[in-house]
C-alpha positions as CSV (number, residue, x, y, z in Angstrom):
1,X,92.7,99.0,179.1
2,X,93.9,95.2,179.0
3,X,91.7,93.4,181.4
4,X,88.9,95.5,179.6
5,X,89.8,94.2,175.9
6,X,89.9,91.0,177.5
7,X,86.6,90.9,179.3
8,X,85.1,92.4,175.7
9,X,86.7,89.2,173.6
10,X,85.6,86.6,176.7
11,X,81.5,88.1,176.4
12,X,81.9,88.2,172.6
13,X,83.0,84.2,172.4
14,X,80.8,83.5,175.1
15,X,77.8,84.8,173.0
16,X,78.5,82.9,169.8
17,X,78.1,79.2,171.5
18,X,74.8,80.2,173.6
19,X,72.5,81.0,170.6
20,X,70.0,81.8,173.9
21,X,71.7,85.1,174.5
22,X,71.3,88.0,172.4
23,X,72.5,91.4,172.4
24,X,70.1,95.0,172.9
25,X,66.7,93.6,174.4
26,X,67.3,96.2,176.8
27,X,63.8,97.3,178.9
28,X,63.7,101.1,180.5
29,X,67.1,102.4,179.3
30,X,67.5,105.9,178.5
31,X,68.9,105.6,175.2
32,X,72.4,107.1,174.5
33,X,71.8,108.6,170.9
34,X,70.1,111.6,170.4
35,X,66.7,109.7,171.2
36,X,67.8,110.5,174.9
37,X,68.0,114.2,175.0
38,X,65.7,115.7,177.5
39,X,64.3,112.3,179.0
40,X,65.0,112.6,182.7
41,X,64.8,110.0,184.9
42,X,63.9,106.6,184.4
43,X,61.3,105.7,182.0
44,X,58.9,102.4,182.0
45,X,58.8,101.3,177.9
46,X,57.2,98.5,176.3
47,X,60.4,96.3,175.3
48,X,59.8,92.5,175.2
49,X,61.9,90.3,177.5
50,X,63.7,88.3,175.3
51,X,65.7,86.0,177.9
52,X,69.0,86.8,178.6
53,X,70.4,90.1,176.3
54,X,73.7,92.0,176.6
55,X,74.0,95.9,176.2
56,X,77.3,97.1,175.5
57,X,77.9,100.9,174.3
58,X,80.8,103.3,174.6
59,X,80.7,107.6,174.0
60,X,84.3,109.7,172.9
61,X,84.7,113.3,173.1
62,X,87.1,115.3,171.7
63,X,87.6,119.1,172.1
64,X,89.4,122.0,170.2
65,X,90.3,124.3,173.5
66,X,91.5,127.7,172.2
67,X,90.6,129.7,175.3
68,X,93.2,133.0,177.5
69,X,93.1,133.6,181.2
70,X,93.3,137.1,182.6
71,X,93.5,139.1,186.3
72,X,94.4,141.7,188.0
73,X,97.3,141.2,189.1
74,X,100.2,142.9,188.4
75,X,103.4,144.4,189.1
76,X,103.4,142.5,192.7
77,X,106.3,143.5,195.0
78,X,106.7,140.3,196.8
79,X,106.1,137.7,193.1
80,X,107.6,140.0,190.4
81,X,108.0,136.9,188.9
82,X,103.9,135.5,188.8
83,X,101.9,135.2,185.7
84,X,99.2,133.2,184.7
85,X,99.8,129.9,182.1
86,X,99.9,131.1,178.0
87,X,97.4,128.2,177.2
88,X,97.9,127.2,173.7
89,X,94.8,126.7,171.2
90,X,95.0,123.2,170.5
91,X,93.0,119.5,171.7
92,X,92.7,118.3,174.9
93,X,93.4,114.2,175.7
94,X,90.4,113.0,174.2
95,X,87.2,111.2,176.9
96,X,86.7,107.7,176.3
97,X,83.7,105.6,178.5
98,X,82.3,102.1,177.8
99,X,78.9,100.5,179.2
100,X,78.2,97.3,179.7
101,X,74.7,96.2,180.9
102,X,72.5,93.1,180.4
103,X,68.3,92.3,181.0
104,X,68.8,89.8,183.9
105,X,64.9,88.6,183.9
106,X,61.7,90.0,183.0
107,X,62.2,93.8,184.4
108,X,65.6,93.3,186.0
109,X,68.9,95.4,184.5
110,X,72.1,95.3,185.6
111,X,74.3,98.2,184.0
112,X,77.7,98.7,184.4
113,X,79.7,102.3,183.3
114,X,83.6,102.7,183.1
115,X,85.6,105.8,182.3
116,X,88.7,104.7,179.9
117,X,90.4,107.8,179.4
118,X,89.1,111.4,181.3
119,X,91.1,114.2,182.4
120,X,91.6,113.2,186.6
121,X,92.3,109.8,185.5
122,X,94.3,108.8,182.2
123,X,93.5,105.1,182.6
124,X,90.4,103.1,183.3
125,X,88.3,104.1,186.0
126,X,84.4,102.2,187.2
127,X,82.7,105.2,187.2
128,X,79.5,103.2,188.9
129,X,76.7,100.5,188.5
130,X,73.8,99.8,189.5
131,X,70.8,96.4,189.9
132,X,67.3,98.2,188.1
133,X,64.4,96.3,189.2
134,X,61.1,97.4,187.5
135,X,59.2,94.0,187.9
136,X,59.1,91.9,191.0
137,X,58.3,88.8,189.0
138,X,62.0,86.5,190.2
139,X,59.7,86.4,193.4
140,X,56.4,85.3,191.9
141,X,54.6,86.3,188.6
142,X,53.0,89.6,188.9
143,X,54.2,89.6,192.0
144,X,52.6,93.7,193.6
145,X,52.6,94.1,189.6
146,X,49.4,97.2,190.1
147,X,52.5,99.0,192.0
148,X,55.7,98.4,190.1
149,X,54.1,99.6,186.5
150,X,54.9,102.8,188.4
151,X,57.6,101.5,190.2
152,X,61.6,101.5,190.1
153,X,64.3,100.4,191.9
154,X,68.0,101.1,191.7
155,X,71.1,99.4,193.9
156,X,74.9,100.8,193.7
157,X,77.1,103.0,193.7
158,X,76.2,105.1,190.8
159,X,75.0,108.7,189.8
160,X,72.6,109.8,192.3
161,X,69.6,111.2,191.2
162,X,69.7,115.2,192.5
163,X,67.8,117.6,190.3
164,X,67.6,117.1,186.6
165,X,71.0,119.2,185.7
166,X,72.9,115.8,185.7
167,X,70.9,114.5,183.0
168,X,71.9,117.6,180.5
169,X,75.7,117.2,182.0
170,X,78.8,116.1,179.8
171,X,80.2,112.8,181.8
172,X,83.8,112.6,180.3
173,X,83.1,111.0,177.1
174,X,79.1,111.1,177.3
175,X,78.7,114.2,176.2
176,X,75.9,113.7,174.2
177,X,72.8,115.6,176.6
178,X,75.0,118.4,176.8
179,X,74.1,121.3,174.7
180,X,77.2,122.8,175.8
181,X,80.6,122.3,176.1
182,X,81.0,123.2,179.8
183,X,78.6,122.2,182.7
184,X,77.5,124.1,185.6
185,X,79.9,126.6,187.5
186,X,78.7,125.1,190.4
187,X,78.5,121.0,189.1
188,X,76.7,118.9,191.2
189,X,77.2,115.0,190.8
190,X,78.1,112.4,192.7
191,X,78.8,108.4,192.7
192,X,77.9,107.0,196.1
193,X,76.9,103.9,197.5
194,X,72.6,103.2,197.8
195,X,69.5,102.9,196.8
196,X,66.8,105.3,194.6
197,X,63.2,104.2,194.7
198,X,60.8,106.5,192.1
199,X,57.1,106.3,192.0
200,X,56.4,107.6,188.6
201,X,52.3,108.0,187.0
202,X,49.9,110.1,185.1
203,X,53.1,113.0,184.5
204,X,53.5,112.8,188.7
205,X,57.4,112.4,189.6
206,X,58.9,111.4,192.4
207,X,61.9,109.6,194.1
208,X,63.0,109.1,197.1
209,X,67.4,107.4,197.7
210,X,70.0,107.4,200.3
211,X,73.5,106.5,199.9
212,X,76.0,106.5,202.5
213,X,77.7,109.2,202.4
214,X,81.1,107.8,200.6
215,X,82.6,108.3,197.6
216,X,85.5,106.0,198.2
217,X,84.4,102.8,200.2
218,X,86.3,101.3,203.0
219,X,85.3,100.2,206.9
220,X,88.4,102.4,208.2
221,X,87.1,103.8,211.8
222,X,86.1,107.6,212.1
223,X,88.7,109.1,214.1
224,X,87.5,112.5,215.2
225,X,90.1,115.5,215.3
226,X,90.3,116.8,218.6
227,X,88.4,120.4,219.8
228,X,89.5,123.7,219.9
229,X,88.3,126.8,220.6
230,X,88.5,127.5,216.5
231,X,87.0,123.7,215.5
232,X,84.9,122.9,218.5
233,X,83.1,120.2,216.4
234,X,84.6,118.1,214.7
235,X,82.8,115.1,212.8
236,X,82.7,111.4,214.9
237,X,80.9,109.7,212.3
238,X,79.9,109.9,208.8
239,X,75.9,110.0,208.3
240,X,73.8,108.7,205.4
241,X,72.7,110.9,202.9
242,X,69.4,111.6,201.5
243,X,67.6,112.4,198.4
244,X,64.5,113.4,197.3
245,X,62.6,114.2,194.1
246,X,59.1,115.5,193.3
247,X,57.4,117.3,190.4
248,X,54.8,117.0,186.9
249,X,56.3,116.0,183.8
250,X,53.7,116.1,180.7
251,X,53.5,116.2,177.3
252,X,50.8,119.1,177.1
253,X,49.9,118.3,173.3
254,X,52.3,117.5,170.1
255,X,54.1,121.2,170.2
256,X,54.3,122.0,174.3
257,X,55.6,120.0,177.4
258,X,56.2,121.5,180.4
259,X,58.7,119.6,183.1
260,X,58.7,121.0,186.8
261,X,60.9,119.4,189.4
262,X,62.3,120.1,193.4
263,X,65.4,118.5,194.4
264,X,66.6,118.0,198.0
265,X,69.6,116.1,199.4
266,X,71.4,117.0,202.9
267,X,74.5,115.0,204.7
268,X,74.2,115.5,208.6
269,X,78.1,114.6,208.6
270,X,79.8,114.8,205.5
271,X,82.5,112.6,204.3
272,X,82.2,113.0,200.3
273,X,81.1,116.4,198.4
274,X,78.8,116.7,196.0
275,X,80.7,119.7,193.8
276,X,83.9,118.0,193.7
277,X,83.0,114.7,193.0
278,X,83.4,114.8,189.4
279,X,86.6,111.8,188.5
280,X,86.4,113.2,185.3
281,X,87.3,116.9,185.6
282,X,86.5,120.3,183.6
283,X,86.2,121.1,180.2
284,X,88.1,124.6,180.5
285,X,91.3,122.6,180.9
286,X,94.0,124.6,182.7
287,X,92.5,128.4,183.0
288,X,93.1,130.8,185.4
289,X,96.3,128.1,186.6
290,X,99.7,130.0,186.9
291,X,103.5,129.0,185.7
292,X,105.8,128.3,188.9
293,X,107.3,131.5,190.8
294,X,109.0,132.9,193.6
295,X,108.0,134.7,196.5
296,X,110.9,137.3,197.7
297,X,111.7,139.5,200.5
298,X,111.0,142.6,198.6
299,X,113.7,144.8,200.7
300,X,116.3,142.5,199.8
301,X,115.3,140.4,196.5
302,X,115.9,136.6,198.3
303,X,113.7,133.6,197.2
304,X,111.5,132.6,200.8
305,X,109.4,129.8,198.8
306,X,108.8,128.8,195.1
307,X,105.2,128.4,194.3
308,X,105.1,124.8,191.6
309,X,103.1,125.3,188.2
310,X,99.4,123.9,189.2
311,X,98.6,123.5,185.4
312,X,98.5,120.1,185.9
313,X,95.4,118.9,184.2
314,X,94.7,115.8,186.3
315,X,95.8,116.9,190.0
316,X,94.4,120.4,188.9
317,X,90.9,118.7,187.0
318,X,88.1,121.6,188.1
319,X,89.4,124.8,186.4
320,X,86.5,127.0,185.7
321,X,84.6,125.0,188.2
322,X,83.0,126.3,191.9
323,X,83.2,124.1,194.9
324,X,81.5,125.7,198.0
325,X,83.8,123.5,200.3
326,X,81.3,123.3,202.5
327,X,82.2,121.3,206.5
328,X,80.9,118.8,208.6
329,X,77.6,118.8,206.5
330,X,75.8,119.9,204.2
331,X,72.0,120.6,202.3
332,X,71.0,121.7,198.8
333,X,67.4,122.5,197.7
334,X,67.7,122.2,193.1
335,X,64.6,123.8,191.2
336,X,64.1,122.9,187.3
337,X,61.7,124.2,185.2
338,X,62.3,123.3,181.5
339,X,59.7,124.0,178.5
340,X,59.5,123.0,175.2
341,X,57.8,123.9,172.1
342,X,58.3,122.7,169.0
343,X,62.2,123.8,168.2
344,X,62.5,126.6,171.4
345,X,63.1,125.0,174.5
346,X,64.1,126.3,178.1
347,X,66.2,124.7,180.8
348,X,66.5,126.4,184.8
349,X,67.9,126.0,187.4
350,X,67.4,127.9,191.0
351,X,70.1,125.9,193.6
352,X,70.3,126.9,197.2
353,X,72.7,125.0,199.1
354,X,74.2,126.1,202.5
355,X,76.5,123.4,204.8
356,X,79.3,123.9,207.6
357,X,81.6,126.7,207.4
358,X,84.7,124.6,207.6
359,X,85.5,121.4,208.9
360,X,85.2,122.0,213.1
361,X,82.1,123.8,212.6
362,X,78.6,123.8,212.7
363,X,77.9,127.8,211.4
364,X,75.8,128.2,208.8
365,X,77.3,129.0,204.7
366,X,75.1,129.6,202.1
367,X,75.9,129.0,198.6
368,X,73.3,129.4,195.7
369,X,73.5,129.3,191.5
370,X,71.2,130.7,189.5
371,X,71.5,129.1,185.5
372,X,69.0,129.6,182.7
373,X,69.5,127.8,178.8
374,X,67.8,128.7,176.2
375,X,68.1,126.1,173.1
376,X,66.4,126.4,169.2
377,X,66.5,123.1,167.3
378,X,65.5,122.2,163.7
379,X,65.9,121.2,160.8
380,X,64.7,117.8,159.4
381,X,64.5,115.8,163.0
382,X,66.2,118.6,165.2
383,X,69.6,117.9,163.6
384,X,70.8,121.7,164.4
385,X,70.6,123.8,167.3
386,X,71.9,127.0,168.6
387,X,71.8,128.0,172.1
388,X,72.9,130.8,174.7
389,X,73.0,129.7,178.6
390,X,74.0,132.4,181.5
391,X,75.8,130.8,185.2
392,X,75.9,132.8,188.2
393,X,76.9,131.7,191.4
394,X,77.4,134.0,194.5
395,X,77.9,133.3,198.2
396,X,80.5,133.8,200.8
397,X,84.3,131.3,200.8
398,X,83.8,131.8,204.4
399,X,81.3,134.1,207.3
400,X,83.8,136.1,208.1
401,X,84.6,138.1,204.9
402,X,83.3,140.8,204.2
403,X,81.5,140.2,200.6
404,X,80.4,137.6,198.4
405,X,82.2,136.5,195.7
406,X,80.4,136.3,191.7
407,X,81.3,133.8,189.1
408,X,79.7,134.8,186.2
409,X,79.5,132.5,183.0
410,X,78.0,133.4,179.3
411,X,78.4,130.1,176.8
412,X,76.3,130.8,172.8
413,X,76.6,127.3,170.8
414,X,75.3,125.9,168.0
415,X,75.3,122.3,167.6
416,X,75.3,119.9,164.7
417,X,73.8,115.9,164.8
418,X,75.4,114.5,161.6
419,X,73.7,111.5,162.4
420,X,71.7,110.4,165.5
421,X,74.7,108.4,167.2
422,X,77.5,111.6,165.7
423,X,77.7,115.3,167.2
424,X,79.7,118.5,166.4
425,X,79.8,121.0,168.9
426,X,81.2,124.8,168.5
427,X,81.2,127.4,171.7
428,X,82.2,130.9,173.1
429,X,82.7,131.0,176.3
430,X,83.2,134.1,178.7
431,X,83.5,133.9,183.0
432,X,84.3,136.3,185.1
433,X,85.7,136.3,189.4
434,X,84.2,139.1,191.1
435,X,85.6,139.7,195.0
436,X,88.0,137.6,195.1
437,X,90.6,138.2,198.0
438,X,94.4,139.1,195.7
439,X,96.2,136.8,198.3
440,X,95.3,133.6,199.8
441,X,98.1,134.4,202.5
442,X,101.3,135.1,201.2
443,X,100.5,133.9,198.0
444,X,98.7,135.3,194.4
445,X,95.6,134.6,194.4
446,X,94.4,133.2,190.3
447,X,91.1,134.7,190.4
448,X,91.5,138.1,191.6
449,X,89.7,139.9,189.0
450,X,89.8,136.6,187.0
451,X,88.5,136.1,183.8
452,X,88.8,133.6,181.0
453,X,86.8,133.3,177.4
454,X,87.7,132.0,173.7
455,X,86.0,129.6,171.5
456,X,85.9,125.8,172.2
457,X,85.2,122.7,169.5
458,X,83.7,119.9,171.0
459,X,83.3,116.7,168.3
460,X,81.1,114.0,170.4
461,X,80.5,110.5,169.5
462,X,77.9,107.8,171.8
463,X,76.1,105.0,171.3
């Protein structure tokens, strides 16, 4: 944290003695205020280049949580002391983001995002950064200008652009674009090293990207495990991930906007995981976690082992989410319809995923997700909104399982933009788990007949 402060002081001091450096003249950037809501992908604007200009911003989020967890585990002979944690009604750790960037040249800017405090990393942690190129004038004036007026190039270790849902999710302290408190149950979000090329023209939306499939960068050799009968196909390499998006986005008239996109993600030999790479953590702290208990011999009552309390918000950061846990390879398709008519808007997610059943096999397993949210915004400049969201996940944890599991969640929310940079949300959430096994080996499964429900309040500041 101290290093961040020193950096800010140094930058401000430098700007004070250098009159040619300005603040805030940044091109082709999604606003961090209410104006950025429902702006997907990159978008060309008319901000004039006025020399080197610096961008600094931040986002803060604070939640008051009043949730309770339940399951069907009762009178367990081997674990008589088992129970879910009783959660207090209280505040969670506040979340904070910091953004710094600069317009380096006409059509060229750089951006760095930092998590100052998050559920998973209480200390300062870099989320990612990128270089965005909208003109090639640094090569030659008007070089490929006819092509670049519709094209954007992004390079870096950054939030990779799979689907449209990640533009409406909470990203640690930056929860301004999300009308609800929680993200999707299967929360597709990843920050890998790569490049993306966008071509957007006359409502036509397209993007092609590639990453190195690694969340944490290193040059360590990949050493494959010896093949066995159970795991004959262990990965011997890490393959690049391919991302693509194709769609249409049109403001039909002053009242109606329609957008429809399809997105693709594939990695042939996986390292990272699209559904477990968010280093901020989920919003529903401690739900479906258990207190410490003993596994005993039911005949004698002798303790065999102790199972630790798994409430820890840092180690158990994804409570309330679901990760399909594919091994070896993974493919995901996401379809996102968005319709806004005056103050009424609908956003949907149809996500079809598949991958290796587990590490060491290429056998295909599938899990799908379906999400729909309906929002009504009203008041001057749409300062208020109410809405509902339904989320369903369906698929097998392993091909050997007889039944597919299901997780469903309903959220109802209301929000008030006190200013363009200050938002208050109130939400009711109800999530249920179906067809989960009663035990994982010898230990009780927290999700057996599980559910959690209650109220969440969140205050957000973003600038």
